[in-house]
All heavy atoms as a GROMACS GRO file, in nm:
protein
  556
    1MET      N    1   7.426  -1.812   0.289
    1MET     CA    2   7.289  -1.779   0.318
    1MET      C    3   7.269  -1.628   0.325
    1MET      O    4   7.173  -1.576   0.274
    1MET     CB    5   7.248  -1.845   0.450
    1MET     CG    6   7.110  -1.816   0.496
    1MET     SD    7   6.996  -1.913   0.401
    1MET     CE    8   6.848  -1.873   0.480
    2ALA      N    9   7.364  -1.558   0.385
    2ALA     CA   10   7.351  -1.413   0.397
    2ALA      C   11   7.352  -1.345   0.261
    2ALA      O   12   7.277  -1.249   0.242
    2ALA     CB   13   7.463  -1.358   0.487
    3SER      N   14   7.432  -1.395   0.170
    3SER     CA   15   7.435  -1.330   0.038
    3SER      C   16   7.305  -1.352  -0.036
    3SER      O   17   7.259  -1.269  -0.113
    3SER     CB   18   7.555  -1.379  -0.043
    3SER     OG   19   7.536  -1.512  -0.087
    4TYR      N   20   7.241  -1.467  -0.015
    4TYR     CA   21   7.112  -1.492  -0.078
    4TYR      C   22   7.004  -1.393  -0.029
    4TYR      O   23   6.929  -1.339  -0.105
    4TYR     CB   24   7.066  -1.636  -0.049
    4TYR     CG   25   6.926  -1.663  -0.097
    4TYR    CD1   26   6.900  -1.682  -0.235
    4TYR    CD2   27   6.818  -1.668  -0.009
    4TYR    CE1   28   6.773  -1.705  -0.281
    4TYR    CE2   29   6.688  -1.690  -0.055
    4TYR     CZ   30   6.668  -1.709  -0.191
    4TYR     OH   31   6.542  -1.734  -0.237
    5VAL      N   32   7.006  -1.365   0.100
    5VAL     CA   33   6.913  -1.270   0.157
    5VAL      C   34   6.942  -1.132   0.101
    5VAL      O   35   6.849  -1.057   0.064
    5VAL     CB   36   6.921  -1.270   0.313
    5VAL    CG1   37   6.839  -1.155   0.372
    5VAL    CG2   38   6.875  -1.404   0.367
    6ASN      N   39   7.067  -1.092   0.091
    6ASN     CA   40   7.103  -0.960   0.036
    6ASN      C   41   7.060  -0.952  -0.108
    6ASN      O   42   7.013  -0.847  -0.155
    6ASN     CB   43   7.252  -0.938   0.050
    6ASN     CG   44   7.290  -0.910   0.195
    6ASN    OD1   45   7.206  -0.871   0.276
    6ASN    ND2   46   7.419  -0.930   0.226
    7GLN      N   47   7.083  -1.059  -0.185
    7GLN     CA   48   7.042  -1.056  -0.330
    7GLN      C   49   6.891  -1.043  -0.343
    7GLN      O   50   6.842  -0.966  -0.428
    7GLN     CB   51   7.092  -1.181  -0.399
    7GLN     CG   52   7.241  -1.186  -0.420
    7GLN     CD   53   7.286  -1.317  -0.483
    7GLN    OE1   54   7.209  -1.411  -0.493
    7GLN    NE2   55   7.411  -1.322  -0.523
    8THR      N   56   6.816  -1.113  -0.262
    8THR     CA   57   6.672  -1.105  -0.266
    8THR      C   58   6.624  -0.965  -0.229
    8THR      O   59   6.539  -0.908  -0.297
    8THR     CB   60   6.610  -1.211  -0.171
    8THR    OG1   61   6.658  -1.338  -0.209
    8THR    CG2   62   6.459  -1.208  -0.180
    9SER      N   63   6.679  -0.911  -0.125
    9SER     CA   64   6.642  -0.774  -0.085
    9SER      C   65   6.676  -0.674  -0.192
    9SER      O   66   6.597  -0.585  -0.225
    9SER     CB   67   6.713  -0.733   0.045
    9SER     OG   68   6.675  -0.822   0.148
   10PHE      N   69   6.793  -0.687  -0.250
   10PHE     CA   70   6.832  -0.596  -0.359
   10PHE      C   71   6.735  -0.607  -0.476
   10PHE      O   72   6.697  -0.509  -0.536
   10PHE     CB   73   6.976  -0.627  -0.401
   10PHE     CG   74   7.022  -0.543  -0.517
   10PHE    CD1   75   7.051  -0.410  -0.501
   10PHE    CD2   76   7.034  -0.599  -0.644
   10PHE    CE1   77   7.093  -0.330  -0.608
   10PHE    CE2   78   7.072  -0.521  -0.751
   10PHE     CZ   79   7.103  -0.388  -0.734
   11PHE      N   80   6.700  -0.731  -0.510
   11PHE     CA   81   6.608  -0.753  -0.622
   11PHE      C   82   6.475  -0.682  -0.596
   11PHE      O   83   6.423  -0.613  -0.683
   11PHE     CB   84   6.584  -0.904  -0.641
   11PHE     CG   85   6.480  -0.935  -0.742
   11PHE    CD1   86   6.501  -0.925  -0.876
   11PHE    CD2   87   6.353  -0.978  -0.698
   11PHE    CE1   88   6.403  -0.955  -0.968
   11PHE    CE2   89   6.253  -1.006  -0.788
   11PHE     CZ   90   6.278  -0.996  -0.925
   12TRP      N   91   6.417  -0.696  -0.476
   12TRP     CA   92   6.292  -0.633  -0.448
   12TRP      C   93   6.300  -0.481  -0.443
   12TRP      O   94   6.208  -0.410  -0.488
   12TRP     CB   95   6.232  -0.688  -0.318
   12TRP     CG   96   6.177  -0.827  -0.335
   12TRP    CD1   97   6.225  -0.941  -0.282
   12TRP    CD2   98   6.068  -0.863  -0.417
   12TRP    NE1   99   6.153  -1.046  -0.328
   12TRP    CE2  100   6.054  -1.003  -0.411
   12TRP    CE3  101   5.976  -0.792  -0.498
   12TRP    CZ2  102   5.954  -1.073  -0.479
   12TRP    CZ3  103   5.879  -0.863  -0.568
   12TRP    CH2  104   5.867  -1.001  -0.558
   13ILE      N  105   6.408  -0.430  -0.392
   13ILE     CA  106   6.430  -0.284  -0.390
   13ILE      C  107   6.442  -0.233  -0.534
   13ILE      O  108   6.381  -0.130  -0.570
   13ILE     CB  109   6.555  -0.248  -0.308
   13ILE    CG1  110   6.528  -0.275  -0.160
   13ILE    CG2  111   6.594  -0.102  -0.332
   13ILE    CD1  112   6.650  -0.266  -0.073
   14LEU      N  113   6.512  -0.304  -0.619
   14LEU     CA  114   6.525  -0.266  -0.760
   14LEU      C  115   6.392  -0.269  -0.830
   14LEU      O  116   6.357  -0.175  -0.902
   14LEU     CB  117   6.628  -0.360  -0.830
   14LEU     CG  118   6.655  -0.329  -0.976
   14LEU    CD1  119   6.719  -0.193  -0.992
   14LEU    CD2  120   6.742  -0.437  -1.032
   15CYS      N  121   6.314  -0.372  -0.809
   15CYS     CA  122   6.181  -0.381  -0.868
   15CYS      C  123   6.091  -0.267  -0.824
   15CYS      O  124   6.023  -0.206  -0.904
   15CYS     CB  125   6.113  -0.515  -0.837
   15CYS     SG  126   6.185  -0.656  -0.922
   16PHE      N  127   6.092  -0.238  -0.696
   16PHE     CA  128   6.014  -0.130  -0.642
   16PHE      C  129   6.052   0.006  -0.704
   16PHE      O  130   5.968   0.085  -0.744
   16PHE     CB  131   6.028  -0.126  -0.489
   16PHE     CG  132   5.940  -0.024  -0.424
   16PHE    CD1  133   5.805  -0.042  -0.411
   16PHE    CD2  134   5.996   0.091  -0.371
   16PHE    CE1  135   5.723   0.051  -0.353
   16PHE    CE2  136   5.916   0.186  -0.308
   16PHE     CZ  137   5.779   0.165  -0.302
   17ALA      N  138   6.183   0.028  -0.716
   17ALA     CA  139   6.231   0.153  -0.777
   17ALA      C  140   6.186   0.164  -0.922
   17ALA      O  141   6.147   0.271  -0.969
   17ALA     CB  142   6.382   0.161  -0.766
   18LEU      N  143   6.193   0.054  -0.997
   18LEU     CA  144   6.154   0.057  -1.137
   18LEU      C  145   6.003   0.086  -1.150
   18LEU      O  146   5.963   0.160  -1.240
   18LEU     CB  147   6.192  -0.075  -1.208
   18LEU     CG  148   6.341  -0.096  -1.227
   18LEU    CD1  149   6.365  -0.234  -1.284
   18LEU    CD2  150   6.398   0.009  -1.322
   19VAL      N  151   5.925   0.030  -1.065
   19VAL     CA  152   5.783   0.056  -1.066
   19VAL      C  153   5.753   0.202  -1.037
   19VAL      O  154   5.671   0.267  -1.105
   19VAL     CB  155   5.705  -0.037  -0.968
   19VAL    CG1  156   5.561   0.009  -0.948
   19VAL    CG2  157   5.709  -0.180  -1.017
   20LEU      N  158   5.820   0.259  -0.938
   20LEU     CA  159   5.802   0.399  -0.907
   20LEU      C  160   5.844   0.489  -1.022
   20LEU      O  161   5.775   0.584  -1.057
   20LEU     CB  162   5.881   0.436  -0.781
   20LEU     CG  163   5.826   0.393  -0.650
   20LEU    CD1  164   5.920   0.434  -0.536
   20LEU    CD2  165   5.685   0.448  -0.627
   21LEU      N  166   5.958   0.458  -1.082
   21LEU     CA  167   6.004   0.541  -1.195
   21LEU      C  168   5.910   0.530  -1.314
   21LEU      O  169   5.889   0.628  -1.383
   21LEU     CB  170   6.145   0.500  -1.233
   21LEU     CG  171   6.251   0.537  -1.134
   21LEU    CD1  172   6.388   0.483  -1.176
   21LEU    CD2  173   6.262   0.689  -1.119
   22SER      N  174   5.858   0.413  -1.344
   22SER     CA  175   5.767   0.402  -1.458
   22SER      C  176   5.637   0.478  -1.433
   22SER      O  177   5.584   0.540  -1.523
   22SER     CB  178   5.737   0.256  -1.486
   22SER     OG  179   5.660   0.197  -1.385
   23GLY      N  180   5.589   0.481  -1.310
   23GLY     CA  181   5.472   0.560  -1.278
   23GLY      C  182   5.501   0.708  -1.288
   23GLY      O  183   5.416   0.784  -1.333
   24PHE      N  184   5.618   0.750  -1.245
   24PHE     CA  185   5.654   0.893  -1.254
   24PHE      C  186   5.658   0.939  -1.397
   24PHE      O  187   5.613   1.046  -1.430
   24PHE     CB  188   5.791   0.912  -1.186
   24PHE     CG  189   5.842   1.054  -1.200
   24PHE    CD1  190   5.783   1.154  -1.125
   24PHE    CD2  191   5.945   1.084  -1.283
   24PHE    CE1  192   5.828   1.284  -1.136
   24PHE    CE2  193   5.990   1.214  -1.296
   24PHE     CZ  194   5.932   1.318  -1.219
   25ALA      N  195   5.709   0.855  -1.487
   25ALA     CA  196   5.722   0.893  -1.629
   25ALA      C  197   5.582   0.914  -1.689
   25ALA      O  198   5.566   1.001  -1.776
   25ALA     CB  199   5.797   0.789  -1.707
   26THR      N  200   5.483   0.839  -1.647
   26THR     CA  201   5.350   0.856  -1.705
   26THR      C  202   5.278   0.976  -1.645
   26THR      O  203   5.175   1.020  -1.697
   26THR     CB  204   5.263   0.731  -1.680
   26THR    OG1  205   5.251   0.708  -1.541
   26THR    CG2  206   5.325   0.610  -1.750
   27CYS      N  207   5.327   1.036  -1.538
   27CYS     CA  208   5.264   1.149  -1.471
   27CYS      C  209   5.323   1.283  -1.518
   27CYS      O  210   5.285   1.384  -1.464
   27CYS     CB  211   5.277   1.138  -1.322
   27CYS     SG  212   5.196   0.997  -1.251
   28LEU      N  213   5.408   1.281  -1.615
   28LEU     CA  214   5.471   1.404  -1.659
   28LEU      C  215   5.380   1.490  -1.744
   28LEU      O  216   5.412   1.602  -1.772
   28LEU     CB  217   5.601   1.371  -1.733
   28LEU     CG  218   5.711   1.311  -1.653
   28LEU    CD1  219   5.830   1.277  -1.741
   28LEU    CD2  220   5.757   1.400  -1.540
   29GLY      N  221   5.267   1.436  -1.785
   29GLY     CA  222   5.175   1.514  -1.866
   29GLY      C  223   5.166   1.456  -2.005
   29GLY      O  224   5.222   1.352  -2.036
   30PRO      N  225   5.088   1.520  -2.090
   30PRO     CA  226   5.071   1.470  -2.227
   30PRO      C  227   5.203   1.473  -2.302
   30PRO      O  228   5.269   1.574  -2.309
   30PRO     CB  229   4.966   1.561  -2.290
   30PRO     CG  230   4.956   1.679  -2.199
   30PRO     CD  231   5.014   1.643  -2.068
   31VAL      N  232   5.236   1.360  -2.357
   31VAL     CA  233   5.360   1.350  -2.431
   31VAL      C  234   5.330   1.282  -2.568
   31VAL      O  235   5.222   1.232  -2.589
   31VAL     CB  236   5.467   1.268  -2.355
   31VAL    CG1  237   5.509   1.338  -2.232
   31VAL    CG2  238   5.413   1.130  -2.325
   32GLY      N  239   5.428   1.283  -2.650
   32GLY     CA  240   5.413   1.219  -2.781
   32GLY      C  241   5.541   1.228  -2.856
   32GLY      O  242   5.644   1.266  -2.804
   33PRO      N  243   5.533   1.196  -2.987
   33PRO     CA  244   5.650   1.207  -3.068
   33PRO      C  245   5.700   1.352  -3.073
   33PRO      O  246   5.626   1.444  -3.046
   33PRO     CB  247   5.602   1.161  -3.206
   33PRO     CG  248   5.476   1.083  -3.181
   33PRO     CD  249   5.419   1.144  -3.056
   34PRO      N  250   5.827   1.374  -3.110
   34PRO     CA  251   5.880   1.511  -3.116
   34PRO      C  252   5.792   1.600  -3.207
   34PRO      O  253   5.755   1.559  -3.313
   34PRO     CB  254   6.019   1.492  -3.174
   34PRO     CG  255   6.054   1.351  -3.144
   34PRO     CD  256   5.928   1.274  -3.142
   35GLY      N  257   5.764   1.716  -3.157
   35GLY     CA  258   5.682   1.810  -3.234
   35GLY      C  259   5.532   1.792  -3.219
   35GLY      O  260   5.455   1.866  -3.277
   36LEU      N  261   5.494   1.693  -3.139
   36LEU     CA  262   5.349   1.667  -3.115
   36LEU      C  263   5.321   1.660  -2.965
   36LEU      O  264   5.402   1.615  -2.887
   36LEU     CB  265   5.309   1.532  -3.180
   36LEU     CG  266   5.322   1.519  -3.330
   36LEU    CD1  267   5.295   1.376  -3.371
   36LEU    CD2  268   5.232   1.611  -3.401
   37THR      N  269   5.202   1.705  -2.928
   37THR     CA  270   5.150   1.689  -2.793
   37THR      C  271   5.029   1.604  -2.805
   37THR      O  272   4.928   1.645  -2.865
   37THR     CB  273   5.116   1.824  -2.730
   37THR    OG1  274   5.237   1.903  -2.728
   37THR    CG2  275   5.065   1.810  -2.591
   38CYS      N  276   5.029   1.484  -2.745
   38CYS     CA  277   4.920   1.388  -2.758
   38CYS      C  278   4.838   1.378  -2.630
   38CYS      O  279   4.894   1.381  -2.522
   38CYS     CB  280   4.973   1.250  -2.796
   38CYS     SG  281   5.070   1.246  -2.946
   39SER      N  282   4.708   1.368  -2.651
   39SER     CA  283   4.620   1.346  -2.535
   39SER      C  284   4.486   1.291  -2.585
   39SER      O  285   4.431   1.342  -2.686
   39SER     CB  286   4.600   1.472  -2.456
   39SER     OG  287   4.536   1.569  -2.535
   40GLY      N  288   4.435   1.193  -2.517
   40GLY     CA  289   4.304   1.143  -2.548
   40GLY      C  290   4.301   1.050  -2.670
   40GLY      O  291   4.391   1.045  -2.752
   41LYS      N  292   4.192   0.973  -2.680
   41LYS     CA  293   4.170   0.881  -2.789
   41LYS      C  294   4.133   0.959  -2.916
   41LYS      O  295   4.076   1.066  -2.911
   41LYS     CB  296   4.059   0.784  -2.755
   41LYS     CG  297   4.091   0.687  -2.646
   41LYS     CD  298   4.166   0.572  -2.701
   41LYS     CE  299   4.190   0.468  -2.591
   41LYS     NZ  300   4.270   0.360  -2.637
   42CYS      N  301   4.167   0.902  -3.031
   42CYS     CA  302   4.134   0.964  -3.157
   42CYS      C  303   4.050   0.865  -3.238
   42CYS      O  304   4.096   0.758  -3.274
   42CYS     CB  305   4.259   0.999  -3.233
   42CYS     SG  306   4.226   1.095  -3.383
   43THR      N  307   3.926   0.903  -3.263
   43THR     CA  308   3.839   0.818  -3.346
   43THR      C  309   3.805   0.885  -3.477
   43THR      O  310   3.762   0.821  -3.571
   43THR     CB  311   3.708   0.786  -3.270
   43THR    OG1  312   3.644   0.911  -3.232
   43THR    CG2  313   3.737   0.702  -3.148
   44ASN      N  314   3.826   1.015  -3.486
   44ASN     CA  315   3.794   1.092  -3.604
   44ASN      C  316   3.904   1.194  -3.635
   44ASN      O  317   3.916   1.291  -3.559
   44ASN     CB  318   3.659   1.160  -3.585
   44ASN     CG  319   3.612   1.238  -3.704
   44ASN    OD1  320   3.689   1.267  -3.795
   44ASN    ND2  321   3.484   1.275  -3.702
   45PRO      N  322   3.982   1.174  -3.739
   45PRO     CA  323   4.092   1.266  -3.768
   45PRO      C  324   4.048   1.412  -3.785
   45PRO      O  325   4.118   1.503  -3.744
   45PRO     CB  326   4.153   1.208  -3.897
   45PRO     CG  327   4.116   1.065  -3.896
   45PRO     CD  328   3.980   1.056  -3.830
   46ALA      N  329   3.935   1.434  -3.849
   46ALA     CA  330   3.886   1.570  -3.869
   46ALA      C  331   3.853   1.637  -3.737
   46ALA      O  332   3.885   1.751  -3.713
   46ALA     CB  333   3.766   1.571  -3.962
   47ALA      N  334   3.791   1.561  -3.646
   47ALA     CA  335   3.759   1.615  -3.513
   47ALA      C  336   3.884   1.643  -3.433
   47ALA      O  337   3.893   1.742  -3.361
   47ALA     CB  338   3.667   1.519  -3.438
   48CYS      N  339   3.985   1.556  -3.446
   48CYS     CA  340   4.113   1.579  -3.376
   48CYS      C  341   4.178   1.705  -3.428
   48CYS      O  342   4.225   1.788  -3.347
   48CYS     CB  343   4.205   1.456  -3.402
   48CYS     SG  344   4.372   1.480  -3.342
   49ASN      N  345   4.182   1.724  -3.558
   49ASN     CA  346   4.242   1.842  -3.616
   49ASN      C  347   4.170   1.969  -3.566
   49ASN      O  348   4.235   2.065  -3.524
   49ASN     CB  349   4.235   1.834  -3.770
   49ASN     CG  350   4.308   1.951  -3.835
   49ASN    OD1  351   4.426   1.972  -3.810
   49ASN    ND2  352   4.240   2.020  -3.924
   50LYS      N  353   4.037   1.968  -3.566
   50LYS     CA  354   3.961   2.084  -3.521
   50LYS      C  355   3.985   2.109  -3.370
   50LYS      O  356   4.003   2.223  -3.327
   50LYS     CB  357   3.812   2.065  -3.548
   50LYS     CG  358   3.728   2.185  -3.507
   50LYS     CD  359   3.583   2.165  -3.542
   50LYS     CE  360   3.496   2.280  -3.506
   50LYS     NZ  361   3.534   2.366  -3.397
   51SER      N  362   3.988   2.004  -3.294
   51SER     CA  363   4.012   2.016  -3.148
   51SER      C  364   4.146   2.083  -3.120
   51SER      O  365   4.157   2.169  -3.035
   51SER     CB  366   4.006   1.877  -3.083
   51SER     OG  367   4.046   1.885  -2.948
   52CYS      N  368   4.248   2.042  -3.196
   52CYS     CA  369   4.383   2.103  -3.177
   52CYS      C  370   4.382   2.250  -3.217
   52CYS      O  371   4.442   2.332  -3.145
   52CYS     CB  372   4.486   2.024  -3.257
   52CYS     SG  373   4.521   1.858  -3.190
   53ILE      N  374   4.317   2.283  -3.323
   53ILE     CA  375   4.309   2.422  -3.366
   53ILE      C  376   4.237   2.503  -3.259
   53ILE      O  377   4.278   2.615  -3.226
   53ILE     CB  378   4.242   2.434  -3.504
   53ILE    CG1  379   4.336   2.375  -3.611
   53ILE    CG2  380   4.208   2.578  -3.535
   53ILE    CD1  381   4.274   2.362  -3.748
   54ASP      N  382   4.126   2.448  -3.206
   54ASP     CA  383   4.051   2.517  -3.100
   54ASP      C  384   4.136   2.536  -2.972
   54ASP      O  385   4.112   2.632  -2.900
   54ASP     CB  386   3.923   2.439  -3.065
   54ASP     CG  387   3.824   2.440  -3.177
   54ASP    OD1  388   3.835   2.522  -3.271
   54ASP    OD2  389   3.730   2.356  -3.171
   55LYS      N  390   4.233   2.448  -2.949
   55LYS     CA  391   4.320   2.459  -2.832
   55LYS      C  392   4.435   2.553  -2.855
   55LYS      O  393   4.517   2.576  -2.765
   55LYS     CB  394   4.374   2.320  -2.793
   55LYS     CG  395   4.271   2.227  -2.738
   55LYS     CD  396   4.336   2.090  -2.711
   55LYS     CE  397   4.232   1.990  -2.666
   55LYS     NZ  398   4.293   1.856  -2.647
   56GLY      N  399   4.448   2.609  -2.976
   56GLY     CA  400   4.550   2.706  -3.004
   56GLY      C  401   4.669   2.651  -3.084
   56GLY      O  402   4.766   2.724  -3.103
   57PHE      N  403   4.663   2.529  -3.125
   57PHE     CA  404   4.770   2.474  -3.213
   57PHE      C  405   4.738   2.510  -3.356
   57PHE      O  406   4.649   2.450  -3.419
   57PHE     CB  407   4.779   2.322  -3.194
   57PHE     CG  408   4.828   2.276  -3.058
   57PHE    CD1  409   4.739   2.251  -2.958
   57PHE    CD2  410   4.964   2.265  -3.033
   57PHE    CE1  411   4.783   2.210  -2.832
   57PHE    CE2  412   5.011   2.228  -2.910
   57PHE     CZ  413   4.918   2.197  -2.808
   58LYS      N  414   4.806   2.606  -3.411
   58LYS     CA  415   4.778   2.658  -3.545
   58LYS      C  416   4.795   2.556  -3.657
   58LYS      O  417   4.734   2.566  -3.760
   58LYS     CB  418   4.860   2.783  -3.573
   58LYS     CG  419   4.827   2.898  -3.480
   58LYS     CD  420   4.911   3.020  -3.512
   58LYS     CE  421   4.876   3.129  -3.414
   58LYS     NZ  422   4.956   3.250  -3.438
   59ASN      N  423   4.880   2.459  -3.630
   59ASN     CA  424   4.908   2.356  -3.734
   59ASN      C  425   4.810   2.236  -3.726
   59ASN      O  426   4.826   2.138  -3.797
   59ASN     CB  427   5.051   2.304  -3.722
   59ASN     CG  428   5.150   2.413  -3.752
   59ASN    OD1  429   5.128   2.496  -3.841
   59ASN    ND2  430   5.258   2.418  -3.678
   60GLY      N  431   4.712   2.243  -3.637
   60GLY     CA  432   4.613   2.137  -3.630
   60GLY      C  433   4.665   2.014  -3.558
   60GLY      O  434   4.757   2.022  -3.474
   61GLY      N  435   4.606   1.899  -3.593
   61GLY     CA  436   4.644   1.775  -3.529
   61GLY      C  437   4.617   1.655  -3.615
   61GLY      O  438   4.558   1.667  -3.722
   62THR      N  439   4.664   1.543  -3.570
   62THR     CA  440   4.649   1.418  -3.645
   62THR      C  441   4.636   1.301  -3.547
   62THR      O  442   4.675   1.314  -3.431
   62THR     CB  443   4.770   1.397  -3.739
   62THR    OG1  444   4.750   1.282  -3.815
   62THR    CG2  445   4.898   1.386  -3.663
   63CYS      N  446   4.586   1.188  -3.595
   63CYS     CA  447   4.579   1.068  -3.515
   63CYS      C  448   4.710   0.993  -3.528
   63CYS      O  449   4.755   0.965  -3.638
   63CYS     CB  450   4.462   0.981  -3.562
   63CYS     SG  451   4.300   1.055  -3.541
   64GLU      N  452   4.769   0.958  -3.412
   64GLU     CA  453   4.897   0.887  -3.409
   64GLU      C  454   4.885   0.766  -3.318
   64GLU      O  455   4.811   0.772  -3.219
   64GLU     CB  456   5.009   0.977  -3.359
   64GLU     CG  457   5.037   1.100  -3.441
   64GLU     CD  458   5.108   1.069  -3.571
   64GLU    OE1  459   5.178   0.966  -3.577
   64GLU    OE2  460   5.093   1.148  -3.665
   65GLY      N  461   4.955   0.660  -3.353
   65GLY     CA  462   4.955   0.542  -3.267
   65GLY      C  463   5.019   0.424  -3.337
   65GLY      O  464   5.063   0.433  -3.453
   66PHE      N  465   5.024   0.313  -3.264
   66PHE     CA  466   5.087   0.194  -3.319
   66PHE      C  467   4.990   0.100  -3.389
   66PHE      O  468   5.026   0.011  -3.464
   66PHE     CB  469   5.159   0.116  -3.207
   66PHE     CG  470   5.273   0.192  -3.149
   66PHE    CD1  471   5.265   0.245  -3.022
   66PHE    CD2  472   5.389   0.213  -3.221
   66PHE    CE1  473   5.370   0.314  -2.965
   66PHE    CE2  474   5.493   0.285  -3.169
   66PHE     CZ  475   5.485   0.335  -3.042
   67SER      N  476   4.860   0.116  -3.362
   67SER     CA  477   4.758   0.033  -3.427
   67SER      C  478   4.630   0.116  -3.439
   67SER      O  479   4.609   0.212  -3.364
   67SER     CB  480   4.734  -0.092  -3.343
   67SER     OG  481   4.664  -0.062  -3.223
   68PRO      N  482   4.542   0.077  -3.531
   68PRO     CA  483   4.416   0.151  -3.550
   68PRO      C  484   4.328   0.153  -3.423
   68PRO      O  485   4.248   0.242  -3.405
   68PRO     CB  486   4.346   0.079  -3.663
   68PRO     CG  487   4.457   0.010  -3.737
   68PRO     CD  488   4.560  -0.023  -3.635
   69GLN      N  489   4.345   0.052  -3.337
   69GLN     CA  490   4.266   0.046  -3.214
   69GLN      C  491   4.324   0.134  -3.103
   69GLN      O  492   4.258   0.157  -3.003
   69GLN     CB  493   4.256  -0.098  -3.164
   69GLN     CG  494   4.184  -0.194  -3.257
   69GLN     CD  495   4.270  -0.244  -3.369
   69GLN    OE1  496   4.392  -0.237  -3.363
   69GLN    NE2  497   4.206  -0.289  -3.477
   70ASP      N  498   4.443   0.183  -3.117
   70ASP     CA  499   4.513   0.255  -3.013
   70ASP      C  500   4.568   0.388  -3.065
   70ASP      O  501   4.688   0.407  -3.066
   70ASP     CB  502   4.624   0.169  -2.951
   70ASP     CG  503   4.687   0.232  -2.832
   70ASP    OD1  504   4.616   0.301  -2.755
   70ASP    OD2  505   4.808   0.212  -2.811
   71LEU      N  506   4.480   0.476  -3.111
   71LEU     CA  507   4.523   0.603  -3.168
   71LEU      C  508   4.499   0.714  -3.067
   71LEU      O  509   4.395   0.717  -2.998
   71LEU     CB  510   4.451   0.632  -3.297
   71LEU     CG  511   4.479   0.539  -3.412
   71LEU    CD1  512   4.389   0.578  -3.533
   71LEU    CD2  513   4.623   0.543  -3.452
   72SER      N  514   4.590   0.811  -3.062
   72SER     CA  515   4.574   0.930  -2.979
   72SER      C  516   4.568   1.054  -3.068
   72SER      O  517   4.627   1.054  -3.176
   72SER     CB  518   4.694   0.943  -2.888
   72SER     OG  519   4.700   0.839  -2.793
   73CYS      N  520   4.498   1.151  -3.022
   73CYS     CA  521   4.492   1.280  -3.093
   73CYS      C  522   4.617   1.358  -3.056
   73CYS      O  523   4.640   1.390  -2.940
   73CYS     CB  524   4.369   1.357  -3.057
   73CYS     SG  525   4.351   1.515  -3.138
   74CYS      N  526   4.700   1.387  -3.157
   74CYS     CA  527   4.827   1.457  -3.134
   74CYS      C  528   4.826   1.590  -3.206
   74CYS      O  529   4.806   1.597  -3.327
   74CYS     CB  530   4.944   1.371  -3.182
   74CYS     SG  531   4.957   1.216  -3.093
   75CYS      N  532   4.848   1.696  -3.131
   75CYS     CA  533   4.847   1.834  -3.186
   75CYS      C  534   4.991   1.870  -3.228
   75CYS      O  535   5.088   1.842  -3.158
   75CYS     CB  536   4.798   1.932  -3.083
   75CYS     SG  537   4.628   1.895  -3.026
   76LYS      N  538   4.999   1.934  -3.345
   76LYS     CA  539   5.128   1.971  -3.402
   76LYS      C  540   5.174   2.107  -3.348
   76LYS      O  541   5.095   2.202  -3.343
   76LYS     CB  542   5.119   1.980  -3.555
   76LYS     CG  543   5.076   1.849  -3.618
   76LYS     CD  544   5.052   1.870  -3.767
   76LYS     CE  545   4.990   1.747  -3.830
   76LYS     NZ  546   4.954   1.773  -3.970
   77HIS      N  547   5.299   2.115  -3.309
   77HIS     CA  548   5.354   2.243  -3.257
   77HIS      C  549   5.382   2.336  -3.374
   77HIS      O  550   5.412   2.303  -3.479
   77HIS     CB  551   5.485   2.216  -3.179
   77HIS     CG  552   5.461   2.137  -3.055
   77HIS    ND1  553   5.458   2.193  -2.932
   77HIS    CD2  554   5.440   2.004  -3.038
   77HIS    CE1  555   5.435   2.100  -2.843
   77HIS    NE2  556   5.425   1.984  -2.904
   0.00000   0.00000   0.00000
């Protein structure tokens, strides 16, 4: 019985730690593929490119993502 209680407690502590770590990873700031800094939704590639240039990224930007419904504006370093 005691080992069951210890296993359950360990399981909940592990789950809690994983939730905290996953939240911490999303708070690190805008991230993206190597060489890109992504932030915000991208609905217009030309507007994304201009926005990146206006922010000081001389190489402009592009829309990146896994599906057309989930694209982010990513500025090139």
